[in-house]
Backbone as CSV, one residue per row, in Angstrom:
resi,resn,N_x,N_y,N_z,CA_x,CA_y,CA_z,C_x,C_y,C_z
1,MET,0.846,-1.176,0.000,0.000,0.000,0.000,0.891,1.238,0.000
2,GLU,0.594,2.142,-0.903,1.364,3.386,-1.038,1.133,4.319,0.148
3,SER,2.201,4.878,0.674,2.105,5.922,1.693,2.058,7.278,0.999
4,ILE,1.525,8.259,1.709,1.368,9.606,1.163,1.927,10.606,2.172
5,LEU,2.843,11.451,1.732,3.286,12.565,2.574,2.187,13.613,2.546
6,ILE,1.888,14.212,3.694,0.823,15.226,3.749,1.224,16.358,4.694
7,SER,0.849,17.558,4.322,1.066,18.712,5.200,0.261,18.527,6.482
8,SER,0.928,18.643,7.620,0.294,18.430,8.925,-0.924,19.313,9.153
9,CYS,-0.879,20.528,8.639,-1.994,21.453,8.859,-3.288,20.925,8.247
10,LEU,-3.180,20.128,7.177,-4.370,19.572,6.531,-5.034,18.499,7.385
11,LEU,-4.293,17.979,8.355,-4.833,16.977,9.278,-5.341,17.606,10.574
12,GLY,-5.340,18.922,10.617,-5.868,19.615,11.784,-4.842,20.052,12.801
13,GLU,-3.574,19.793,12.538,-2.542,20.243,13.476,-2.374,21.755,13.365
14,ARG,-2.229,22.395,14.490,-2.075,23.859,14.534,-0.601,24.212,14.344
15,VAL,-0.174,24.158,13.089,1.227,24.391,12.765,1.421,25.523,11.761
16,ARG,0.330,26.097,11.282,0.458,27.198,10.329,1.159,28.382,10.987
17,TYR,1.653,29.284,10.168,2.385,30.448,10.693,1.572,31.217,11.725
18,ASP,0.240,31.257,11.554,-0.621,32.022,12.452,-1.144,31.192,13.623
19,GLY,-0.641,29.970,13.771,-1.063,29.099,14.862,-2.388,28.406,14.616
20,LYS,-2.920,28.551,13.421,-4.206,27.942,13.090,-3.989,26.659,12.304
21,THR,-5.096,26.020,11.993,-5.088,24.789,11.218,-5.669,25.062,9.834
22,ALA,-5.471,24.147,8.923,-6.085,24.194,7.596,-6.783,22.857,7.373
23,LEU,-7.453,22.363,8.410,-8.070,21.041,8.408,-8.854,20.777,7.131
24,CYS,-8.566,19.658,6.509,-9.281,19.205,5.322,-10.090,17.981,5.732
25,GLU,-11.400,18.105,5.711,-12.262,17.016,6.173,-12.829,16.187,5.025
26,HIS,-12.126,16.154,3.911,-12.558,15.387,2.751,-12.609,13.902,3.108
27,PRO,-13.604,13.169,2.617,-13.704,11.735,2.924,-12.472,10.921,2.499
28,LEU,-11.798,11.325,1.436,-10.603,10.586,1.023,-9.489,10.711,2.063
29,ILE,-9.328,11.914,2.628,-8.327,12.106,3.683,-8.663,11.196,4.862
30,LYS,-9.935,11.168,5.238,-10.353,10.331,6.363,-10.087,8.859,6.073
31,ARG,-10.372,8.421,4.845,-10.124,7.019,4.494,-8.637,6.702,4.551
32,TRP,-7.817,7.587,3.980,-6.369,7.348,3.978,-5.810,7.346,5.397
33,GLN,-6.393,8.181,6.279,-5.975,8.153,7.690,-6.293,6.796,8.307
34,GLN,-7.503,6.313,8.068,-7.912,5.013,8.612,-7.023,3.895,8.080
35,GLN,-6.580,4.028,6.836,-5.702,3.024,6.231,-4.244,3.204,6.665
36,GLN,-3.991,4.230,7.447,-2.646,4.551,7.950,-1.648,4.772,6.810
37,ARG,-2.101,5.433,5.754,-1.248,5.768,4.609,-0.510,7.084,4.791
38,LEU,-1.041,7.965,5.630,-0.566,9.345,5.679,0.640,9.512,6.597
39,VAL,1.643,10.202,6.072,2.849,10.532,6.821,2.898,12.060,6.905
40,PRO,2.535,12.643,8.058,2.449,14.098,8.163,3.789,14.782,8.427
41,ILE,3.878,16.003,7.917,5.036,16.854,8.215,4.629,18.309,8.033
42,CYS,5.171,19.164,8.865,5.152,20.607,8.634,6.613,20.973,8.376
43,PRO,6.979,21.200,7.120,8.379,21.493,6.829,8.917,22.720,7.566
44,GLU,8.081,23.726,7.757,8.554,24.940,8.416,8.910,24.667,9.876
45,MET,8.057,23.935,10.562,8.369,23.604,11.955,9.489,22.570,12.023
46,SER,9.515,21.629,11.093,10.605,20.647,11.051,11.944,21.317,10.782
47,GLY,11.887,22.467,10.109,13.099,23.224,9.823,13.527,24.139,10.963
48,GLY,12.744,24.152,12.055,13.138,24.912,13.235,12.370,26.185,13.513
49,LEU,11.340,26.483,12.722,10.558,27.696,12.984,9.506,27.425,14.054
50,PRO,9.186,28.441,14.849,8.190,28.266,15.918,6.766,28.401,15.371
51,CYS,5.811,28.201,16.247,4.405,28.412,15.912,3.763,29.104,17.106
52,PRO,3.145,30.260,16.908,3.081,30.982,15.640,4.432,31.598,15.277
53,ARG,4.489,32.076,14.027,5.713,32.684,13.504,5.304,33.761,12.510
54,PRO,6.201,34.685,12.213,5.865,35.705,11.220,5.614,35.078,9.854
55,ALA,4.660,35.631,9.123,4.408,35.183,7.753,5.683,35.360,6.938
56,ALA,5.897,34.443,5.996,7.078,34.511,5.135,6.652,34.249,3.695
57,GLU,7.378,34.831,2.771,7.137,34.604,1.346,8.475,34.488,0.636
58,ILE,8.451,33.803,-0.494,9.635,33.654,-1.335,9.736,34.876,-2.234
59,LEU,10.886,35.529,-2.220,11.086,36.670,-3.116,11.031,36.154,-4.548
60,GLY,10.013,36.547,-5.283,9.809,36.052,-6.637,8.927,34.818,-6.704
61,GLY,8.683,34.173,-5.572,7.741,33.070,-5.510,8.215,31.729,-6.018
62,GLN,9.499,31.532,-6.235,9.985,30.292,-6.836,10.864,29.492,-5.885
63,GLY,10.352,28.372,-5.386,11.098,27.537,-4.457,12.374,26.967,-5.045
64,ASP,12.375,26.657,-6.357,13.596,26.120,-6.961,14.727,27.133,-6.926
65,GLU,14.389,28.415,-6.942,15.422,29.455,-6.852,15.964,29.578,-5.428
66,VAL,15.165,29.235,-4.442,15.673,29.183,-3.063,16.630,27.997,-2.947
67,LEU,16.244,26.876,-3.531,17.104,25.684,-3.492,18.462,25.946,-4.129
68,SER,18.482,26.732,-5.197,19.743,27.012,-5.893,20.493,28.199,-5.307
69,GLY,19.908,28.870,-4.303,20.570,30.006,-3.668,20.390,31.319,-4.413
70,GLU,19.518,31.338,-5.416,19.300,32.545,-6.220,18.366,33.552,-5.552
71,THR,17.529,33.096,-4.623,16.629,34.002,-3.917,16.439,33.504,-2.496
72,GLN,15.633,34.227,-1.728,15.467,33.936,-0.302,13.990,33.884,0.082
73,VAL,13.759,33.297,1.247,12.454,33.342,1.898,12.607,34.353,3.022
74,LYS,11.756,35.373,3.013,11.861,36.419,4.034,10.512,36.675,4.688
75,THR,10.591,37.128,5.945,9.377,37.553,6.646,9.019,38.963,6.180
76,ARG,7.822,39.369,6.529,7.376,40.729,6.202,8.350,41.769,6.769
77,GLN,8.991,41.425,7.893,9.948,42.334,8.525,11.335,42.269,7.873
78,GLY,11.506,41.407,6.879,12.765,41.330,6.157,13.774,40.323,6.685
79,HIS,13.389,39.498,7.650,14.313,38.484,8.184,14.398,37.302,7.215
80,ASP,15.606,36.888,6.907,15.842,35.752,6.017,15.634,34.452,6.802
81,VAL,14.652,33.666,6.393,14.368,32.380,7.041,14.609,31.220,6.066
82,SER,15.370,31.474,5.024,15.619,30.474,3.982,16.187,29.177,4.542
83,ASN,17.140,29.277,5.463,17.763,28.060,6.001,16.757,27.156,6.696
84,HIS,15.787,27.736,7.390,14.739,26.938,8.032,13.919,26.202,6.972
85,PHE,13.588,26.904,5.893,12.804,26.302,4.820,13.596,25.198,4.122
86,LEU,14.879,25.407,3.924,15.733,24.392,3.291,15.864,23.155,4.176
87,ARG,16.061,23.363,5.484,16.150,22.227,6.416,14.844,21.430,6.434
88,GLY,13.734,22.139,6.456,12.430,21.465,6.451,12.196,20.681,5.177
89,ALA,12.611,21.233,4.047,12.469,20.529,2.769,13.294,19.247,2.774
90,GLU,14.508,19.329,3.293,15.369,18.140,3.373,14.747,17.074,4.277
91,LYS,14.139,17.502,5.378,13.504,16.536,6.282,12.297,15.882,5.609
92,ALA,11.549,16.658,4.825,10.411,16.085,4.093,10.901,15.054,3.079
93,LEU,11.958,15.386,2.355,12.509,14.448,1.381,13.018,13.188,2.085
94,SER,13.651,13.354,3.220,14.146,12.209,3.979,12.998,11.291,4.394
95,LEU,11.877,11.872,4.832,10.699,11.074,5.181,10.199,10.287,3.972
96,CYS,10.172,10.951,2.817,9.721,10.282,1.594,10.628,9.104,1.255
97,GLN,11.913,9.309,1.400,12.863,8.227,1.104,12.714,7.091,2.112
98,GLN,12.582,7.439,3.373,12.457,6.444,4.444,11.212,5.587,4.264
99,HIS,10.094,6.193,3.832,8.820,5.483,3.702,8.499,5.096,2.254
100,HIS,9.454,5.298,1.348,9.254,4.977,-0.077,8.010,5.673,-0.641
101,ILE,7.896,6.952,-0.350,6.732,7.739,-0.744,6.937,8.328,-2.133
102,ASN,5.901,8.182,-2.966,5.899,8.719,-4.327,4.885,9.833,-4.524
103,ILE,4.069,10.116,-3.493,2.959,11.067,-3.600,2.989,12.005,-2.397
104,ALA,2.769,13.303,-2.657,2.670,14.275,-1.560,1.441,15.152,-1.774
105,ILE,0.677,15.324,-0.698,-0.443,16.273,-0.683,0.014,17.426,0.193
106,LEU,0.253,18.570,-0.440,0.843,19.708,0.246,-0.105,20.902,0.223
107,LYS,-0.048,21.720,1.266,-0.934,22.879,1.408,-0.719,23.872,0.275
108,ALA,-1.787,24.176,-0.420,-1.742,25.116,-1.543,-1.231,26.484,-1.100
109,ARG,-0.468,27.105,-1.956,0.002,28.491,-1.858,1.035,28.746,-0.759
110,SER,1.440,27.738,-0.036,2.417,27.891,1.042,3.817,28.120,0.475
111,PRO,4.638,28.943,1.152,6.015,29.124,0.674,6.861,27.852,0.829
112,SER,6.401,26.912,1.616,7.051,25.602,1.699,6.368,24.615,0.764
113,CYS,5.062,24.536,0.876,4.310,23.427,0.307,3.552,23.722,-0.980
114,GLY,3.405,24.958,-1.365,2.643,25.263,-2.576,3.141,24.442,-3.756
115,SER,2.243,23.689,-4.395,2.680,22.802,-5.471,2.493,23.389,-6.861
116,SER,1.669,24.416,-6.988,1.498,25.015,-8.319,1.642,26.531,-8.314
117,ASN,1.417,27.155,-7.163,1.659,28.594,-7.076,1.940,29.004,-5.630
118,THR,2.600,30.143,-5.505,2.949,30.710,-4.204,2.785,32.224,-4.306
119,TYR,2.898,32.888,-3.176,2.855,34.349,-3.194,4.201,34.890,-3.655
120,ASN,4.191,36.075,-4.241,5.368,36.609,-4.946,6.416,37.279,-4.068
121,GLY,6.223,37.301,-2.767,7.236,37.875,-1.886,7.031,39.343,-1.558
122,GLN,5.951,39.919,-2.044,5.664,41.326,-1.777,4.602,41.521,-0.684
123,PHE,4.053,40.425,-0.156,3.036,40.461,0.906,1.825,41.285,0.505
124,GLN,1.433,41.156,-0.760,0.259,41.870,-1.272,-0.817,40.909,-1.758
125,GLY,-0.646,39.609,-1.499,-1.640,38.622,-1.910,-1.557,38.228,-3.377
126,THR,-0.454,38.540,-4.041,-0.299,38.229,-5.466,0.340,36.858,-5.645
127,LEU,-0.370,35.971,-6.336,0.135,34.628,-6.599,0.898,34.578,-7.914
128,VAL,1.924,33.732,-7.953,2.672,33.469,-9.179,2.792,31.953,-9.342
129,ASP,2.918,31.497,-10.574,3.126,30.081,-10.830,4.477,29.658,-10.272
130,GLY,4.524,28.491,-9.682,5.765,27.968,-9.121,5.471,27.146,-7.885
131,GLN,6.510,26.562,-7.304,6.358,25.741,-6.116,7.053,26.385,-4.921
132,GLY,6.594,25.985,-3.741,7.291,26.343,-2.527,8.596,25.560,-2.444
133,VAL,9.376,25.815,-1.414,10.706,25.222,-1.280,10.626,23.698,-1.161
134,THR,9.795,23.197,-0.262,9.660,21.752,-0.096,9.086,21.122,-1.352
135,ALA,8.056,21.729,-1.900,7.439,21.192,-3.116,8.454,21.101,-4.249
136,ALA,9.274,22.128,-4.420,10.272,22.120,-5.496,11.287,20.995,-5.296
137,LEU,11.730,20.787,-4.055,12.694,19.720,-3.790,12.070,18.348,-4.038
138,LEU,10.850,18.153,-3.575,10.190,16.866,-3.768,9.942,16.596,-5.252
139,LYS,9.490,17.622,-5.960,9.234,17.457,-7.401,10.525,17.086,-8.137
140,SER,11.613,17.751,-7.807,12.887,17.463,-8.469,13.405,16.064,-8.126
141,SER,12.854,15.470,-7.069,13.238,14.121,-6.655,12.267,13.066,-7.168
142,GLY,11.324,13.472,-8.017,10.414,12.526,-8.649,9.136,12.239,-7.896
143,ILE,8.837,13.028,-6.878,7.615,12.813,-6.100,6.484,13.596,-6.749
144,ARG,5.365,12.946,-6.932,4.200,13.563,-7.573,3.493,14.448,-6.563
145,LEU,3.272,15.716,-6.920,2.700,16.707,-6.009,1.227,16.961,-6.295
146,PHE,0.476,17.117,-5.227,-0.929,17.495,-5.284,-1.186,18.459,-4.131
147,ASP,-2.307,19.191,-4.213,-2.733,19.987,-3.061,-4.104,19.501,-2.610
148,GLU,-4.624,20.123,-1.575,-5.878,19.668,-0.975,-7.081,19.821,-1.899
149,ASN,-6.932,20.520,-3.003,-8.017,20.685,-3.978,-7.962,19.630,-5.080
150,GLN,-7.029,18.700,-4.990,-6.827,17.705,-6.044,-6.926,16.275,-5.520
151,LEU,-7.731,16.052,-4.500,-7.786,14.729,-3.880,-8.330,13.635,-4.805
152,PRO,-9.316,13.903,-5.666,-9.733,12.859,-6.615,-8.591,12.451,-7.560
153,GLN,-7.734,13.401,-7.929,-6.583,13.074,-8.771,-5.575,12.209,-8.008
154,VAL,-5.438,12.460,-6.699,-4.571,11.624,-5.872,-5.109,10.193,-5.874
155,GLU,-6.404,10.052,-5.667,-7.026,8.723,-5.642,-6.796,7.995,-6.963
156,ALA,-6.958,8.695,-8.079,-6.736,8.079,-9.396,-5.281,7.648,-9.557
157,TYR,-4.354,8.490,-9.100,-2.936,8.145,-9.204,-2.591,6.961,-8.305
158,LEU,-3.164,6.932,-7.108,-2.961,5.792,-6.210,-3.427,4.498,-6.863
159,GLN,-4.603,4.544,-7.462,-5.138,3.346,-8.120,-4.217,2.904,-9.250
160,GLN,-3.696,3.875,-10.001,-2.772,3.562,-11.090,-1.502,2.904,-10.539
161,LEU,-0.919,3.493,-9.493,0.296,2.942,-8.908,0.090,1.536,-8.359
162,GLU,-1.044,1.348,-7.708,-1.277,0.070,-7.041,-1.723,-1.024,-8.001
163,SER,-2.239,-0.645,-9.158,-2.612,-1.660,-10.143,-1.457,-1.973,-11.083
164,ASP,-0.540,-1.016,-11.238,0.619,-1.191,-12.123,1.852,-0.576,-11.468
165,PRO,2.525,-1.317,-10.604,3.686,-0.776,-9.888,4.771,-0.237,-10.807
166,GLU,4.817,-0.688,-12.055,5.804,-0.191,-13.011,5.492,1.233,-13.447
167,ALA,4.275,1.718,-13.168,3.871,3.059,-13.578,4.324,4.113,-12.598
168,GLY,5.167,3.780,-11.650,5.651,4.678,-10.596,6.030,6.054,-11.051
169,PRO,6.676,6.805,-10.205,6.990,8.204,-10.493,7.866,8.346,-11.729
170,CYS,7.700,9.480,-12.354,8.466,9.777,-13.584,9.934,9.970,-13.282
């Protein structure tokens, strides 16, 4: 049975920057929990950031550029928290390797977990295409990314993987 990495906040853990949760009560999440498929992580807290913590955004919104050292993750006050985000991404990847995980459900729009878009680093609510730091690292390692709005697609991919193990990650 395939395991799934999931953002802890989607399971109701109060780990978001503002100390709140982003609980996703979708029936598929509940089923996967019952099947003990889910491996939770909050990359930001795993990287050493507290909760609550100041909001942070990627300058330019591209996690792959943080990974390459071309840009930074900064708080609204201008503090560079890139190293925390990088450490958290590495811990998420390590969990995936340890549990042979090929699928991740990550919180949409997060500077760590956003799988298709993130905020642009200006703290004005402007989204840009791209991934958060953890999402970019996982994607570059062959892990298939989804967010909480794509759970039926996760289910379809799980069925594909489990019916044809050769169809694994690209």
